[in-house]
N, CA, C and O atoms as a DFTB+ gen file, in Angstrom:
528 C
 N C O
     1  1      13.245       5.823       2.839
     2  2      14.007       6.016       1.607
     3  2      13.071       6.511       0.508
     4  3      12.028       5.907       0.259
     5  1      13.432       7.577      -0.128
     6  2      12.660       8.071      -1.256
     7  2      13.008       7.236      -2.483
     8  3      14.142       6.776      -2.616
     9  1      12.061       7.039      -3.368
    10  2      12.332       6.175      -4.519
    11  2      13.426       6.717      -5.427
    12  3      14.043       5.954      -6.170
    13  1      13.670       7.999      -5.380
    14  2      14.640       8.602      -6.289
    15  2      16.073       8.222      -5.947
    16  3      16.969       8.381      -6.776
    17  1      16.301       7.718      -4.728
    18  2      17.645       7.299      -4.343
    19  2      18.174       6.186      -5.244
    20  3      19.381       6.082      -5.460
    21  1      17.268       5.349      -5.774
    22  2      17.699       4.244      -6.634
    23  2      17.876       4.667      -8.091
    24  3      18.400       3.894      -8.894
    25  1      17.454       5.864      -8.442
    26  2      17.569       6.342      -9.818
    27  2      19.036       6.616     -10.142
    28  3      19.815       6.923      -9.240
    29  1      19.425       6.511     -11.406
    30  2      20.776       6.927     -11.778
    31  2      21.012       8.379     -11.359
    32  3      20.180       9.248     -11.620
    33  1      22.131       8.633     -10.720
    34  2      22.453       9.980     -10.254
    35  2      21.541      10.461      -9.144
    36  3      21.453      11.664      -8.895
    37  1      20.855       9.540      -8.468
    38  2      19.951       9.912      -7.384
    39  2      18.710      10.653      -7.870
    40  3      18.028      11.312      -7.086
    41  1      18.417      10.541      -9.178
    42  2      17.236      11.197      -9.735
    43  2      17.344      12.705      -9.765
    44  3      16.331      13.405      -9.772
    45  1      18.573      13.214      -9.785
    46  2      18.786      14.657      -9.723
    47  2      18.922      15.312     -11.084
    48  3      18.909      16.539     -11.186
    49  1      19.054      14.502     -12.140
    50  2      19.222      15.054     -13.483
    51  2      18.232      14.393     -14.434
    52  3      17.899      13.220     -14.264
    53  1      17.761      15.132     -15.429
    54  2      16.855      14.534     -16.405
    55  2      17.540      13.394     -17.155
    56  3      18.745      13.430     -17.405
    57  1      16.755      12.390     -17.505
    58  2      17.274      11.278     -18.298
    59  2      17.196      11.602     -19.785
    60  3      17.906      11.010     -20.598
    61  1      16.326      12.548     -20.133
    62  2      16.167      12.917     -21.532
    63  2      15.556      11.813     -22.368
    64  3      15.845      11.696     -23.558
    65  1      14.711      11.002     -21.751
    66  2      14.188       9.829     -22.440
    67  2      12.703       9.918     -22.768
    68  3      12.105       8.917     -23.162
    69  1      12.102      11.080     -22.615
    70  2      10.655      11.182     -22.768
    71  2      10.170      10.724     -24.139
    72  3       9.068      10.185     -24.252
    73  1      10.958      10.924     -25.167
    74  2      10.534      10.507     -26.506
    75  2      10.776       9.027     -26.750
    76  3      10.342       8.495     -27.772
    77  1      11.467       8.344     -25.826
    78  2      11.777       6.926     -25.993
    79  2      10.871       6.013     -25.176
    80  3      10.935       4.793     -25.325
    81  1      10.030       6.581     -24.314
    82  2       9.183       5.759     -23.460
    83  2       8.007       5.191     -24.247
    84  3       7.370       5.887     -25.038
    85  1       7.735       3.914     -24.009
    86  2       6.645       3.217     -24.688
    87  2       5.387       3.298     -23.840
    88  3       5.203       2.508     -22.914
    89  1       4.516       4.264     -24.160
    90  2       3.307       4.491     -23.371
    91  2       2.116       3.677     -23.850
    92  3       1.005       3.869     -23.356
    93  1       2.325       2.764     -24.810
    94  2       1.196       2.006     -25.345
    95  2       0.635       1.009     -24.349
    96  3      -0.548       0.675     -24.415
    97  1       1.460       0.526     -23.425
    98  2       0.993      -0.442     -22.442
    99  2       1.789      -0.244     -21.168
   100  3       3.019      -0.302     -21.191
   101  1       1.114      -0.014     -20.064
   102  2       1.811       0.280     -18.813
   103  2       2.687      -0.876     -18.348
   104  3       3.874      -0.680     -18.084
   105  1       2.128      -2.064     -18.244
   106  2       2.884      -3.188     -17.673
   107  2       3.996      -3.700     -18.575
   108  3       5.050      -4.108     -18.088
   109  1       3.772      -3.682     -19.889
   110  2       4.761      -4.231     -20.812
   111  2       5.623      -3.162     -21.456
   112  3       6.645      -3.473     -22.067
   113  1       5.225      -1.918     -21.328
   114  2       5.966      -0.833     -21.951
   115  2       6.666       0.028     -20.936
   116  3       7.766      -0.289     -20.483
   117  1       6.023       1.119     -20.581
   118  2       6.677       2.127     -19.757
   119  2       7.013       1.618     -18.355
   120  3       8.048       2.003     -17.811
   121  1       6.187       0.777     -17.758
   122  2       6.492       0.281     -16.409
   123  2       7.778      -0.531     -16.404
   124  3       8.593      -0.390     -15.492
   125  1       7.971      -1.375     -17.402
   126  2       9.224      -2.132     -17.497
   127  2      10.401      -1.206     -17.721
   128  3      11.470      -1.402     -17.143
   129  1      10.211      -0.197     -18.559
   130  2      11.293       0.750     -18.819
   131  2      11.651       1.527     -17.550
   132  3      12.830       1.720     -17.256
   133  1      10.646       1.971     -16.800
   134  2      10.909       2.696     -15.557
   135  2      11.596       1.766     -14.554
   136  3      12.558       2.166     -13.899
   137  1      11.113       0.541     -14.432
   138  2      11.744      -0.419     -13.506
   139  2      13.197      -0.661     -13.883
   140  3      14.076      -0.659     -13.021
   141  1      13.447      -0.869     -15.164
   142  2      14.813      -1.150     -15.599
   143  2      15.729       0.067     -15.476
   144  3      16.915      -0.077     -15.179
   145  1      15.192       1.244     -15.699
   146  2      15.999       2.468     -15.624
   147  2      16.285       2.876     -14.188
   148  3      17.391       3.316     -13.874
   149  1      15.287       2.734     -13.308
   150  2      15.399       3.285     -11.957
   151  2      15.651       2.241     -10.879
   152  3      15.915       2.597      -9.730
   153  1      15.574       0.969     -11.225
   154  2      15.747      -0.141     -10.272
   155  2      14.619      -0.222      -9.252
   156  3      14.773      -0.878      -8.222
   157  1      13.491       0.426      -9.515
   158  2      12.347       0.336      -8.619
   159  2      11.657      -1.007      -8.823
   160  3      11.598      -1.524      -9.939
   161  1      11.137      -1.564      -7.737
   162  2      10.365      -2.798      -7.862
   163  2       9.164      -2.784      -6.929
   164  3       8.427      -3.767      -6.852
   165  1       8.964      -1.692      -6.227
   166  2       7.866      -1.596      -5.258
   167  2       7.113      -0.290      -5.471
   168  3       7.634       0.657      -6.061
   169  1       5.885      -0.257      -4.982
   170  2       5.098       0.972      -5.030
   171  2       5.833       2.046      -4.231
   172  3       6.213       1.820      -3.083
   173  1       6.026       3.193      -4.829
   174  2       6.755       4.289      -4.181
   175  2       6.028       4.802      -2.944
   176  3       6.650       5.414      -2.076
   177  1       4.727       4.564      -2.849
   178  2       3.934       5.137      -1.764
   179  2       3.664       4.160      -0.620
   180  3       3.788       4.531       0.547
   181  1       3.293       2.909      -0.939
   182  2       2.960       1.960       0.143
   183  2       3.994       0.858       0.305
   184  3       3.975       0.138       1.303
   185  1       4.901       0.715      -0.665
   186  2       5.958      -0.270      -0.559
   187  2       5.599      -1.670      -1.050
   188  3       6.422      -2.579      -0.935
   189  1       4.398      -1.873      -1.592
   190  2       4.006      -3.184      -2.103
   191  2       4.973      -3.621      -3.189
   192  3       5.186      -2.896      -4.161
   193  1       5.564      -4.808      -3.032
   194  2       6.450      -5.348      -4.064
   195  2       5.615      -5.639      -5.300
   196  3       4.656      -6.408      -5.235
   197  1       5.966      -5.039      -6.408
   198  2       5.163      -5.156      -7.617
   199  2       5.648      -6.234      -8.573
   200  3       4.950      -6.579      -9.527
   201  1       6.835      -6.767      -8.326
   202  2       7.354      -7.773      -9.247
   203  2       7.588      -9.133      -8.593
   204  3       8.304      -9.968      -9.146
   205  1       6.991      -9.365      -7.418
   206  2       7.197     -10.647      -6.752
   207  2       6.091     -11.666      -7.023
   208  3       6.241     -12.846      -6.706
   209  1       4.991     -11.217      -7.604
   210  2       3.888     -12.121      -7.928
   211  2       3.124     -11.550      -9.119
   212  3       3.013     -10.335      -9.284
   213  1       2.612     -12.436      -9.925
   214  2       1.856     -12.020     -11.101
   215  2       0.710     -11.085     -10.722
   216  3       0.464     -10.089     -11.402
   217  1       0.013     -11.408      -9.638
   218  2      -1.125     -10.591      -9.196
   219  2      -0.694      -9.177      -8.829
   220  3      -1.441      -8.223      -9.047
   221  1       0.500      -9.036      -8.278
   222  2       0.998      -7.702      -7.936
   223  2       1.368      -6.922      -9.194
   224  3       1.125      -5.718      -9.277
   225  1       1.961      -7.615     -10.179
   226  2       2.348      -6.938     -11.414
   227  2       1.118      -6.423     -12.144
   228  3       1.195      -5.429     -12.867
   229  1      -0.014      -7.090     -11.961
   230  2      -1.254      -6.613     -12.586
   231  2      -1.714      -5.275     -11.997
   232  3      -2.503      -4.563     -12.619
   233  1      -1.232      -4.937     -10.819
   234  2      -1.593      -3.682     -10.153
   235  2      -0.681      -2.518     -10.539
   236  3      -0.973      -1.370     -10.201
   237  1       0.413      -2.796     -11.237
   238  2       1.429      -1.770     -11.488
   239  2       0.890      -0.660     -12.392
   240  3       0.208      -0.908     -13.386
   241  1       1.220       0.554     -12.012
   242  2       0.953       1.739     -12.817
   243  2       2.164       2.647     -12.717
   244  3       2.960       2.535     -11.785
   245  1       2.295       3.528     -13.659
   246  2       3.373       4.511     -13.639
   247  2       2.752       5.841     -13.257
   248  3       1.783       6.288     -13.872
   249  1       3.315       6.465     -12.244
   250  2       2.764       7.707     -11.714
   251  2       3.705       8.870     -12.003
   252  3       4.914       8.771     -11.794
   253  1       3.141       9.965     -12.482
   254  2       3.895      11.221     -12.579
   255  2       3.846      11.841     -11.190
   256  3       2.765      12.184     -10.710
   257  1       4.975      11.989     -10.545
   258  2       5.002      12.560      -9.198
   259  2       4.411      13.963      -9.228
   260  3       3.511      14.278      -8.450
   261  1       4.908      14.793     -10.112
   262  2       4.272      16.087     -10.353
   263  2       3.283      15.823     -11.484
   264  3       3.693      15.666     -12.634
   265  1       1.989      15.771     -11.177
   266  2       1.015      15.462     -12.218
   267  2       1.115      16.438     -13.390
   268  3       1.377      17.627     -13.211
   269  1       0.901      15.909     -14.579
   270  2       1.050      16.718     -15.789
   271  2       0.136      17.940     -15.756
   272  3       0.565      19.036     -16.117
   273  1      -1.111      17.774     -15.331
   274  2      -2.029      18.927     -15.313
   275  2      -1.576      19.984     -14.316
   276  3      -1.722      21.178     -14.576
   277  1      -1.029      19.565     -13.181
   278  2      -0.499      20.515     -12.194
   279  2       0.727      21.216     -12.767
   280  3       0.859      22.436     -12.662
   281  1       1.624      20.437     -13.374
   282  2       2.831      21.010     -13.968
   283  2       2.521      22.024     -15.052
   284  3       3.155      23.077     -15.126
   285  1       1.549      21.708     -15.893
   286  2       1.165      22.653     -16.951
   287  2       0.631      23.951     -16.350
   288  3       0.955      25.040     -16.824
   289  1      -0.183      23.833     -15.313
   290  2      -0.742      25.030     -14.671
   291  2       0.359      25.885     -14.053
   292  3       0.213      27.103     -13.949
   293  1       1.458      25.257     -13.641
   294  2       2.567      25.986     -13.024
   295  2       3.686      26.281     -14.018
   296  3       4.769      26.725     -13.636
   297  1       3.413      26.030     -15.292
   298  2       4.344      26.319     -16.379
   299  2       5.659      25.553     -16.267
   300  3       6.723      26.068     -16.610
   301  1       5.571      24.319     -15.783
   302  2       6.747      23.437     -15.754
   303  2       6.983      22.961     -17.187
   304  3       6.035      22.545     -17.853
   305  1       8.218      23.012     -17.676
   306  2       8.479      22.512     -19.027
   307  2       8.068      21.036     -19.157
   308  3       8.319      20.229     -18.262
   309  1       7.439      20.706     -20.274
   310  2       6.995      19.329     -20.504
   311  2       8.149      18.335     -20.469
   312  3       7.950      17.171     -20.122
   313  1       9.331      18.770     -20.818
   314  2      10.483      17.861     -20.796
   315  2      10.752      17.340     -19.390
   316  3      11.229      16.215     -19.241
   317  1      10.461      18.124     -18.354
   318  2      10.598      17.652     -16.970
   319  2       9.434      16.737     -16.588
   320  3       9.639      15.701     -15.956
   321  1       8.228      17.114     -16.964
   322  2       7.043      16.359     -16.553
   323  2       7.032      14.950     -17.125
   324  3       6.587      14.020     -16.452
   325  1       7.514      14.770     -18.351
   326  2       7.469      13.473     -19.012
   327  2       8.771      12.697     -18.883
   328  3       8.853      11.568     -19.367
   329  1       9.779      13.259     -18.254
   330  2      11.054      12.575     -18.074
   331  2      10.921      11.503     -16.996
   332  3      10.104      11.634     -16.084
   333  1      11.723      10.442     -17.102
   334  2      11.690       9.357     -16.107
   335  2      12.020       9.827     -14.701
   336  3      11.658       9.159     -13.733
   337  1      12.694      10.953     -14.563
   338  2      12.997      11.432     -13.205
   339  2      11.735      11.902     -12.485
   340  3      11.763      12.121     -11.274
   341  1      10.624      12.059     -13.217
   342  2       9.352      12.447     -12.609
   343  2       8.389      11.259     -12.534
   344  3       7.215      11.437     -12.208
   345  1       8.871      10.055     -12.832
   346  2       8.024       8.869     -12.853
   347  2       8.418       7.900     -11.747
   348  3       9.601       7.691     -11.479
   349  1       7.415       7.315     -11.115
   350  2       7.648       6.253     -10.141
   351  2       6.647       5.138     -10.399
   352  3       5.578       5.363     -10.965
   353  1       7.010       3.933      -9.976
   354  2       6.059       2.836     -10.024
   355  2       5.127       2.970      -8.832
   356  3       5.555       3.314      -7.731
   357  1       3.859       2.698      -9.061
   358  2       2.864       2.763      -7.991
   359  2       1.848       1.652      -8.203
   360  3       1.622       1.212      -9.330
   361  1       1.242       1.205      -7.124
   362  2       0.137       0.260      -7.267
   363  2      -1.097       1.066      -7.681
   364  3      -1.143       2.282      -7.492
   365  1      -2.075       0.394      -8.237
   366  2      -3.251       1.100      -8.745
   367  2      -3.996       1.841      -7.637
   368  3      -4.566       2.905      -7.881
   369  1      -3.997       1.290      -6.421
   370  2      -4.673       1.963      -5.313
   371  2      -4.019       3.282      -4.944
   372  3      -4.695       4.301      -4.809
   373  1      -2.711       3.263      -4.783
   374  2      -2.000       4.494      -4.416
   375  2      -2.024       5.513      -5.550
   376  3      -2.172       6.710      -5.303
   377  1      -1.880       5.052      -6.782
   378  2      -1.898       5.978      -7.902
   379  2      -3.265       6.635      -8.031
   380  3      -3.353       7.833      -8.298
   381  1      -4.309       5.879      -7.850
   382  2      -5.652       6.446      -7.929
   383  2      -5.918       7.439      -6.823
   384  3      -6.499       8.498      -7.062
   385  1      -5.494       7.106      -5.603
   386  2      -5.705       8.012      -4.477
   387  2      -4.798       9.235      -4.597
   388  3      -5.227      10.362      -4.348
   389  1      -3.545       9.006      -4.978
   390  2      -2.579      10.096      -5.063
   391  2      -2.865      11.083      -6.166
   392  3      -2.354      12.203      -6.137
   393  1      -3.674      10.696      -7.148
   394  2      -3.973      11.599      -8.248
   395  2      -4.894      12.728      -7.845
   396  3      -5.271      13.539      -8.691
   397  1      -5.261      12.804      -6.599
   398  2      -6.101      13.896      -6.127
   399  2      -5.274      15.143      -5.788
   400  3      -5.809      16.105      -5.237
   401  1      -4.014      15.134      -6.103
   402  2      -3.134      16.267      -5.820
   403  2      -3.442      17.388      -6.797
   404  3      -3.447      17.169      -8.008
   405  1      -3.699      18.582      -6.288
   406  2      -4.049      19.706      -7.151
   407  2      -3.112      20.875      -7.005
   408  3      -2.211      20.867      -6.167
   409  1      -3.326      21.864      -7.813
   410  2      -2.475      23.053      -7.816
   411  2      -2.502      23.730      -6.450
   412  3      -1.480      24.251      -6.003
   413  1      -3.652      23.732      -5.781
   414  2      -3.731      24.383      -4.475
   415  2      -2.891      23.655      -3.429
   416  3      -2.525      24.239      -2.408
   417  1      -2.582      22.367      -3.684
   418  2      -1.744      21.591      -2.776
   419  2      -0.256      21.776      -3.056
   420  3       0.583      21.368      -2.253
   421  1       0.070      22.384      -4.183
   422  2       1.455      22.404      -4.623
   423  2       2.283      23.439      -3.858
   424  3       1.769      24.458      -3.397
   425  1       3.588      23.144      -3.737
   426  2       4.502      24.116      -3.133
   427  2       4.576      25.376      -4.001
   428  3       4.019      25.415      -5.097
   429  1       5.246      26.369      -3.518
   430  2       5.384      27.629      -4.235
   431  2       6.133      27.429      -5.544
   432  3       7.147      26.733      -5.595
   433  1       5.625      28.044      -6.591
   434  2       6.248      27.952      -7.911
   435  2       7.540      28.764      -7.933
   436  3       7.549      29.924      -7.522
   437  1       8.630      28.162      -8.409
   438  2       9.883      28.924      -8.536
   439  2       9.772      29.967      -9.648
   440  3       8.885      29.892     -10.499
   441  1      10.669      30.922      -9.629
   442  2      10.675      31.965     -10.659
   443  2      11.127      31.412     -12.006
   444  3      10.663      31.852     -13.057
   445  1      12.040      30.439     -11.961
   446  2      12.565      29.849     -13.188
   447  2      12.770      28.349     -12.965
   448  3      13.246      27.937     -11.907
   449  1      12.416      27.544     -13.949
   450  2      12.579      26.093     -13.824
   451  2      13.952      25.674     -14.324
   452  3      14.296      25.864     -15.490
   453  1      14.728      25.096     -13.410
   454  2      16.012      24.491     -13.742
   455  2      15.954      23.055     -13.240
   456  3      14.990      22.664     -12.581
   457  1      16.985      22.268     -13.549
   458  2      17.026      20.897     -13.034
   459  2      16.874      20.904     -11.516
   460  3      16.108      20.122     -10.953
   461  1      17.609      21.790     -10.869
   462  2      17.611      21.845      -9.406
   463  2      16.261      22.278      -8.836
   464  3      15.780      21.686      -7.870
   465  1      15.647      23.305      -9.427
   466  2      14.356      23.756      -8.895
   467  2      13.272      22.713      -9.143
   468  3      12.400      22.519      -8.296
   469  1      13.315      22.030     -10.304
   470  2      12.308      21.000     -10.561
   471  2      12.466      19.833      -9.602
   472  3      11.476      19.332      -9.070
   473  1      13.689      19.395      -9.376
   474  2      13.921      18.258      -8.465
   475  2      13.467      18.608      -7.049
   476  3      12.849      17.777      -6.383
   477  1      13.758      19.806      -6.583
   478  2      13.304      20.223      -5.250
   479  2      11.780      20.252      -5.189
   480  3      11.182      19.814      -4.206
   481  1      11.160      20.766      -6.241
   482  2       9.702      20.821      -6.324
   483  2       9.127      19.403      -6.334
   484  3       8.197      19.103      -5.586
   485  1       9.679      18.536      -7.179
   486  2       9.230      17.142      -7.261
   487  2       9.347      16.437      -5.917
   488  3       8.429      15.731      -5.500
   489  1      10.470      16.628      -5.243
   490  2      10.670      15.989      -3.947
   491  2       9.643      16.463      -2.918
   492  3       9.148      15.665      -2.122
   493  1       9.328      17.743      -2.930
   494  2       8.325      18.282      -2.006
   495  2       6.938      17.725      -2.335
   496  3       6.187      17.362      -1.429
   497  1       6.598      17.655      -3.614
   498  2       5.311      17.081      -4.018
   499  2       5.255      15.617      -3.600
   500  3       4.233      15.154      -3.092
   501  1       6.349      14.884      -3.811
   502  2       6.369      13.468      -3.413
   503  2       6.137      13.323      -1.906
   504  3       5.338      12.492      -1.473
   505  1       6.837      14.130      -1.115
   506  2       6.672      14.044       0.350
   507  2       5.226      14.312       0.761
   508  3       4.682      13.616       1.619
   509  1       4.610      15.315       0.151
   510  2       3.209      15.620       0.470
   511  2       2.272      14.492       0.073
   512  3       1.352      14.144       0.813
   513  1       2.513      13.924      -1.100
   514  2       1.664      12.808      -1.557
   515  2       1.907      11.553      -0.718
   516  3       0.972      10.821      -0.392
   517  1       3.169      11.315      -0.378
   518  2       3.523      10.140       0.417
   519  2       2.870      10.211       1.805
   520  3       2.412       9.199       2.335
   521  1       2.834      11.413       2.382
   522  2       2.254      11.590       3.715
   523  2       0.748      11.355       3.748
   524  3       0.190      11.076       4.809
   525  1       0.092      11.462       2.613
   526  2      -1.350      11.225       2.550
   527  2      -1.616       9.772       2.816
   528  3      -2.770       9.344       2.813
């Protein structure tokens, strides 16, 4: 199961919430907002339950599936990169390892970015990162 299945609308449409996310603290701000918005409670990559023990919650990080630097290089609109539909909960180990994704690893850039092309791109990036 991909983590986006639990998102409202299956994670197929932008939430338009990028200006409302509290990035000041991962565990108390944006991670709680992502968990509450998307119903995620486990690392998207390894499946570690992040809210079943205090020690696990200390590992929680929020991961941009399409990394911001990769998205900028491919001219993805920032509204897609910072939207909750591009965010998943991850443990610190998977987020640190998964951040090695670069432009050379990315799927082919579409001619125009729409909701549909971004979601397809995001899903392909997620599959590649998940397989690592």
